C-alpha positions in Angstrom: 95.6 -59.3 87.5 97.4 -58.2 84.3 101.0 -59.2 84.4 103.5 -56.8 82.9 104.9 -57.7 79.5 108.3 -59.3 79.8 110.7 -61.2 77.7 109.8 -64.9 77.4 112.7 -66.0 79.5 112.8 -63.2 82.0 112.5 -64.7 85.5 109.9 -63.5 87.9 110.7 -62.3 91.4 109.6 -64.4 94.4 106.9 -61.9 95.2 105.6 -62.0 91.6 105.7 -65.8 91.6 103.7 -66.0 94.9 101.1 -63.5 93.6 100.6 -65.5 90.3 100.4 -68.8 92.1 97.8 -67.5 94.5 95.8 -66.1 91.6 96.2 -68.8 89.0 97.6 -72.0 90.5 96.5 -72.1 94.2 97.6 -75.8 94.7 101.2 -74.9 93.5 103.8 -73.3 95.8 107.2 -71.8 95.5 110.1 -73.6 97.2 113.9 -73.1 96.7 113.4 -71.4 93.3 111.0 -73.9 91.8 107.2 -73.8 91.5 105.9 -77.2 92.7 102.8 -79.3 92.9 102.3 -82.6 94.7 99.7 -84.8 93.1 98.4 -87.5 95.5 97.4 -90.7 93.8 95.7 -94.0 94.8 98.8 -96.1 94.1 101.5 -97.1 91.7 99.3 -97.5 88.6 97.8 -94.0 89.1 101.2 -92.5 89.8 102.5 -93.9 86.5 99.5 -92.4 84.7 100.3 -89.0 86.2 103.9 -89.3 85.3 103.1 -90.3 81.7 100.6 -87.4 81.3 103.1 -84.9 82.6 105.8 -86.4 80.4 103.6 -86.1 77.3 102.7 -82.4 78.0 106.4 -81.5 78.8 107.7 -83.1 75.7 105.0 -81.5 73.5 105.9 -78.2 75.1 109.6 -78.9 74.9 109.9 -77.6 78.5 110.8 -80.3 81.0 110.0 -80.4 84.7 111.8 -82.3 87.4 109.7 -85.1 89.0 109.8 -86.9 92.3 107.9 -90.1 92.0 106.8 -92.3 94.8 104.2 -95.0 95.3 101.2 -92.7 95.9 102.3 -89.3 94.8 104.1 -87.3 92.1 105.8 -83.9 92.8 106.2 -81.7 89.7 108.9 -79.0 89.9 109.3 -76.3 87.3 112.1 -73.7 86.8 113.6 -72.5 83.6 117.2 -73.6 83.8 118.4 -71.4 81.0 116.9 -68.3 82.7 117.9 -69.4 86.2 114.4 -68.8 87.5 110.7 -69.2 87.1 109.4 -67.7 83.8 106.2 -67.6 81.7 107.2 -71.0 80.3 106.9 -72.5 83.8 103.5 -70.9 84.5 102.2 -72.0 81.1 103.3 -75.6 81.5 102.1 -75.7 85.1 98.6 -74.5 84.0 98.4 -77.1 81.3 99.5 -79.9 83.7 97.0 -78.7 86.2 94.2 -78.5 83.6 94.8 -82.1 82.4 95.9 -84.0 85.6 93.3 -82.4 87.9 90.4 -82.6 85.3 87.2 -84.0 86.8 84.7 -84.7 84.0 82.0 -85.6 86.6 82.2 -82.0 87.9 81.2 -80.4 84.5 78.3 -80.8 82.2 78.7 -83.3 79.4 78.5 -87.0 78.6 81.6 -88.0 80.5 80.9 -89.1 84.1 84.5 -89.4 85.4 85.6 -92.3 87.6 83.0 -93.9 89.9 83.1 -93.2 93.6 84.4 -96.7 94.3 87.9 -97.5 95.7 88.5 -100.0 92.9 88.5 -97.2 90.3 90.2 -94.3 92.2 92.8 -92.6 90.2 93.9 -89.3 91.8 93.1 -87.7 95.1 91.5 -84.4 94.0 92.0 -81.3 96.2 
């Protein structure tokens, strides 16, 4: 779907957000004005790796999500505070976070195998 041209900080309506999430970010959802994603991890070490990855991407983009961090999951929440709603910035950062955190090298061709199918090496619980 081609999204209409808008100002960078113009918020989307809830219906537009739901449509974009369905099309572009199916593991994300809209709740209370934020787009959100829960990443399940294998434990504290993995949770910290996800938090650090999201932190790096957010700082590089200079667009900062809210995070809920627990032992075996991280919830990422995005909303443009200045615009008081979800904007293109939120979708762009969500897409980059999804691309990096949910990356599974073993699922694509190339020399990287990804983590072994062994509980000792589990990192994130992929959808």
